[in-house]
N, C-alpha and C positions, 0 to 999 in steps of 0.2 A: 382817640383808641392808638394803641401805638402796634407796629407791625414788624413783621421778621420775615427773611426769604421763607421760612419754612412755618411760620405762624404768625399770630397775633394777640393783642390782649383787648378784649371789649371794654367798653367804659364801665362796665359793673365788674371789672377786675376778673373775668372769664377767660382762661388761656385756650387758645385754639391750635391745632396744628394741621397742615395742609398734608392731604393724600391724594391717591390717584382718584379716589372716590368722592373728593369733597373734604370740607372741614370736619375736623372731630374734637371736642372738648377733652382736653387733658387734664382740667383743675384751673385751682384759682390761687393765688398770693394775696390774700387781703392785708397782710401786715407790712406790705411794702409798696412800692412805686410800680407802674407797669415795666419799665425798663428792669427792675429787679425781679418781677415775675417772669419775665422772657428769658433772664440770665438763669434763674432756677431751673426752669423746664430745660433749657438747652444744655445745662451742665449734665441733667440726666441724660440727655442724648448723648453727650460726650463720653459717660461713663460707658453707656452700650456700646457705643463705637470702639472705645477701648477693649471691651470684652471680645468683640468681632475681631478686631485685629490679633489680640493675643491668640485668640481660637485659631485663627488663619496661619500664624507662624507655626503653630503647636502641629496643626495638621500637615503641613507642608513639609516640616522637617522630618516627620513619620517618626517622633517620639511616643506619640500615642497609637494605641493599636485602632484599626479601622473601627472596631465596635464601639469603644471608647469615644472615640472621635464622632462618630454618629449620636450618642448620646449626648455629648456636649453639644453639639449644633442643635440638637431638639430642645434641650433647656436652653441655650441662647435664644433660638427661636422663639420661644415660649414668652423670653423676656421682651423681647424685640415687638411681637405681633401685639397690638394694643397698649404699647407702652405708654404713659403717660408722659412723655418728653417732645420736644420741640427739635426737629431735624428730619434728615433724609431716610426716615424709617424702612422706606422700601429700598433704599440703595443696599441699607445694612441686610434686608432679606434675599436681595440679589446677590450680595457677597456671601452670603450663608450657601444660598444654592449652587453658587460656583464650587462651592466645596465637594459636591456631591461627586462628579467625574474623578476627582482627586481621590476622594476615597475609594471610588469603586476600582480606579488603577491599583490604589495600594492594596485592596482586597486580592485582586487578581493576582498582584505579585507576590503576596503573602500565600495564596493558594498554591502558587507554583514552587515557592521555596518550601512549603509545607511537604508538597508531594515528592521534591528532591530529596528532603531530609529523611521522609518516611523511605524511599527507596533506598537512599544509603544505610539506614537503619536496618531495613530487611537483608539488604545484602551484607552487612556485617553481621548479623545474626545467623544468618545462614552459613556464612563462612565458619563461625564459632560452631553452628552445629556438624558440619561436616568435620571440622577438626575432631571433636570429641566424639564421632562416632568412628572416627579411625582410630583414634587412641583407644576406644573401648574394644575394638578388635585386637589389639597390639598385647604383647605380654612384656612392655617395659614397667614392670613392677616397680623398680627403684625410682623413676621420674614422673610416672604418669599420674600418680594422686596429686603431686603439686601442680603438674601441668593441668590437670582440671580446675584446680582450685584458681589459678590464673584465669583460664577461660570463664569460668565462674564471676570473677570481679571485672573482666571486660565485658560480659554480658550486661552487668547492672549497668555498666556504664553506659550503654547504649540506650537511645530513647526509645521508648515504647511505639508499637505500629498500631496498626489495626486490631482491636482485640482479639478475632477469629485468627488471624496469620500468627501474631503474637503467641497466643496459647498454642496454637499447632506447632510450631518451632519450640516452643517451651518445653512441650511434651515429648519431643525428639531428642532435646539435650538434657532433660531430665532422666530419660530413659537409657541414654549412653551412658551418662555418670553412674546410675544404679547398675546398669549392668558390668561397667568395669569393676565396681567396687565390690560387687558379688565375686566374680572372677579372681579378683586379686586376694579377697579374703579366703576363697577355697585355694586358690595357690599355696599362700603361707600355710595354711591350716595342713596341707599335704607335705608341704615342705618340712614343717614341724614335725608330723609323723615321720617322715622318712629321716628326719636328724636324731630322732629318737631311736629310731631302728639301728643307725649308724652308731649311735653311742655303746648300744649293747654289743654290736659286734666289734667296736674298736677296744672297747673293755676287756672283751675276752682276748683278742689278739696281744693288746698290752700284757695281761696276765701270762699267757703262753709265752711271750718274748722273755717277760723277767724270769720263767721257769727255765729256760734255755741257756741264760748268760753264762752260767758256770760251768757248762758243757764243755769237755774237751776232747768230744766225737767231733772233730773239724769238718770233715767233708759232708756227712749227712746234717749236723747242726747249720752249717752254711747254707745248705740247699733248703732246709725247713725255714731259714729266716728270709730267703728269697720269696717262698709261697706265701709267709706270712705279709711279705712287703706288698706283694700282687693282690691278695685280699684285702689289704689296707686302703689301697687305692681304689679297689671295687667296691669299697662301702660306701664312698661319696662321704661328703662334710657332715659333722654332728655339731651341736651349738658350739660357736666358736670358742668360748672359754673352755668348755670341757675337751673340744678337739685340740686345743694347745696343750692343755695339762696331759691327756691320754697320749700325745704325740711324744711329748718330753719322756714319759714313761716309756713307750716303745723305743725311742730312738736311744735313750741312756741303756737299756738291756741290750740293744744290738750293738752299741758302739762298745760295750763292755766285752761281748763276747769275741768280737773281730778285733779288737784289741788285745786281747789275750792270745788269739790265733795268730795274730801278726808278731807278738813277743816271741811266740813259741817257734813260728817260722824262722825268724831272725836268728834264734837260739842254733836252730838247725842249719839254716844258711853258712852260720860260722863254723859249726862242725863239720860241715862238708866242703870247707873251702879249701882244704888239702886236697880232697879227692878230684876238685876241678884240676888242680895242678898236675895231678897224675894224668888226668885224661887230655891236658893241654899236650902233655909229653907223647901221648901214645898218638893223637893226632897228627903229630909233627912226624914219627915214625910211618904212620899209615900212608901220608900224602907222598913220603919219599919213594914208594913203593910204585908210584905211577910214572915217574919217567923210565926207571928201569923196564918196566912192564911195555912201555910204548917202543922202548929201544931193542929187546929182545924177543917181545912177543911171547914171552915165558908165562902164559896163563897160570899153570899148576902152581909154580914158584911162588907167584903172587898171591894166590888164593892160601895156599900153607901159610905163608906169612902173615896174611892178614887174619887167619884164623886164630894164630897166637896171640896177635893184637887184640882180637875180639875178646877172647877170654881173659885176658889181663883187664881190659876195659870194663868187664862184668864183674870182675874181682874188685875193682876200684871202689865201687858202691856210688851212692846217690852223690848229686851235686847241687848247689844251690839252686834254687828255682829260676832266678833270673838268667841262669846261664844252660839250662837246660836244653832250651831251643836250639840255642847257637851251637852248643858241641854235639848233639845230636845230628843237627842239619851236616856238619862237616866231616863227621865219623861215615854218614849215609852217603854223602857224596861219593868218597873214596869206593865204599863198597858198590854203589851204582857204576863207577866208572870201571871197577873189573869185571863185574858181569856184563857190561857194554862189551868189552874186549871180549869175553867169553861168547857172548851171542853172535857175534861178528864172524869169530873163528866157526862156528857152528854153522851158520849160514853159508859161507864158503865150502865147507868140507861136506856139505849135505848130500848124502849118495846118491839121491833120486835127483837133487837138481844137477850134479855131476854128471849123472848117465843119460839126462836129457841134453845136456850141453855138448856130450860126446856123441850122441845120435845125431844131432843137429849139423854136427862136423862132417859126419860121415855123408850123410845125405846131401850136403851143399857140395861136398868134393864130387861124389858120384854125378850130380847134376852138371858142376863143371865140366867134367871129363868128356861128359856126352855133347855139352856145346862145342868144346874143343875140337872132337871129332866131325861133328857137322859142319863146323868153321873151315876146315881143311877142305871137305868135299865141296864146300861151296866155292872156296878160291880154285880148286882145281876144275869147276865147273865154268870160272870166269863170271860168277852172278855177283857183281858189285852191290846190289841192292841187299840181296841176301847176306854177304858179308858184312856189311854196315850193321844191319839188324841185330847178327849174332855177336858181333863184336861188341855192342852196347850192353846186349843180354850178359855177356861173360863178364865184362866192368864191373856191373850190377851185383853178379852173383858171387864175384872174389871178393868185393867190400863186405857183403854179408859174411862170408866164410871168414874174413878176417876178425871180425866183432865175434862169431861163434869159438874162435879158437881162443881168443882171450877170455872169454866168458870160462871155457872149458879149462884153460891154463888157472883162472883164479879158485876153480872150486876145487881143483886139485891140489892146490899149494896147501 
């Protein structure tokens, strides 16, 4: 009989393995010696030990999912349990048992990681939903559709969460997209309708502008063009290609009219240039009246001379438009100065004011005479306090009398 630490070969060639429950026959190797028989069955054990070691490495490294690893442990355990091999089969089973807590820890770690990823995915999808709902309420028609497409691509890239939550969030997201799309279509439909209405209005305005282009009724026609421009702006935009074409027609007619008007005005300005020279000379004459008026105060003479100049002014005719304001302003200033002197003279010679001034002088003089009489009596009586009071009263009244006399003299001059 040939023996081994974990088995033996009987004299009849039967090979046994030692277990905790005793020996168990694992087979025979009749073609060889007992040593060869033991070697054959211990090699079988080595192969099983290699499978267990490889499984341990893969489980500990985490390259397998806990589910895959559990299935592999089950498979290898079936191979080890009752294996026809010689070796520490119980030890191999113990090593397989030792993988159970490792797998339990991995399952827990994966569960925590899965919950974390699920929470992150939920938060990401909720954020996308909020953005979509906010966009759905906006009027960003230019960029909104592209932004919603970007949000949809981001949604697709986020992992699914539990079915109920995922479906609920998707319904909100989809409803927002649908609502925005409907509002956007309605907006552009209304805009298209409004632009067609603007097209009709602007075609009419362009036609009327063209009909006025050759008019020489400068004032009323210029006013009508201003009205047409106001109506053009109020009409709003037409389709762009149409709007550009109609504006070219409208602006061309307008430019034609105002160009002709400017040319006509330029010709008149040239014709009126000589009139401006005459009025320049008349202004010099008119302005020369003012120093003499200030010196002599002879308003009637200044008025007579100004009337002659004014008649010559009217007879001189129109002047270039660019000089109207300047020339009219200068001649008006002369007239206003003469009128100002006249008004001042009237103010000074106003009979009513002069009478009031004379009356004030008389009354003040009478009052002063009475105070002087009272003062003499007080002095005679030796009343120092009364004398001081009356002297102060007298000085005040004499001051008022002086001012009244100056006013009376001014009105009477």
